[in-house]
C-alpha positions in Angstrom: 117.7 100.6 101.6 116.3 98.1 104.1 114.2 99.4 107.0 111.5 98.4 109.4 108.0 100.0 109.3 106.3 101.4 112.4 104.4 98.1 112.6 107.7 96.1 112.4 107.5 94.9 108.8 110.9 94.6 107.1 111.0 96.5 103.8 113.4 97.0 100.8 113.1 100.2 98.8 114.8 101.2 95.6 114.1 103.5 92.6 112.9 102.1 89.3 113.5 102.6 86.5 116.9 104.2 87.1 116.3 107.0 84.5 115.6 110.6 85.5 112.8 111.9 85.5 110.9 108.6 85.3 112.3 107.0 88.5 109.8 106.2 91.3 110.3 104.5 94.7 109.4 100.8 94.9 108.7 99.2 98.2 109.0 95.4 98.7 108.2 93.5 101.9 111.0 91.1 102.8 111.5 88.6 105.6 114.5 87.1 107.4 115.2 83.4 107.4 118.3 82.7 109.6 121.1 84.4 107.7 119.0 84.9 104.6 116.7 87.7 103.5 113.9 86.8 101.1 111.0 88.6 99.3 107.9 87.9 101.3 105.3 86.0 99.2 
């Protein structure tokens, strides 16, 4: 899922590893560049 935080940062979230019961949420900040979305470094 991609969403904006309350302070307007763009975030990608997913579960990893994809094995129950070890899965945990991962949050990665991303940024838009024209028509592209990239991981913010």
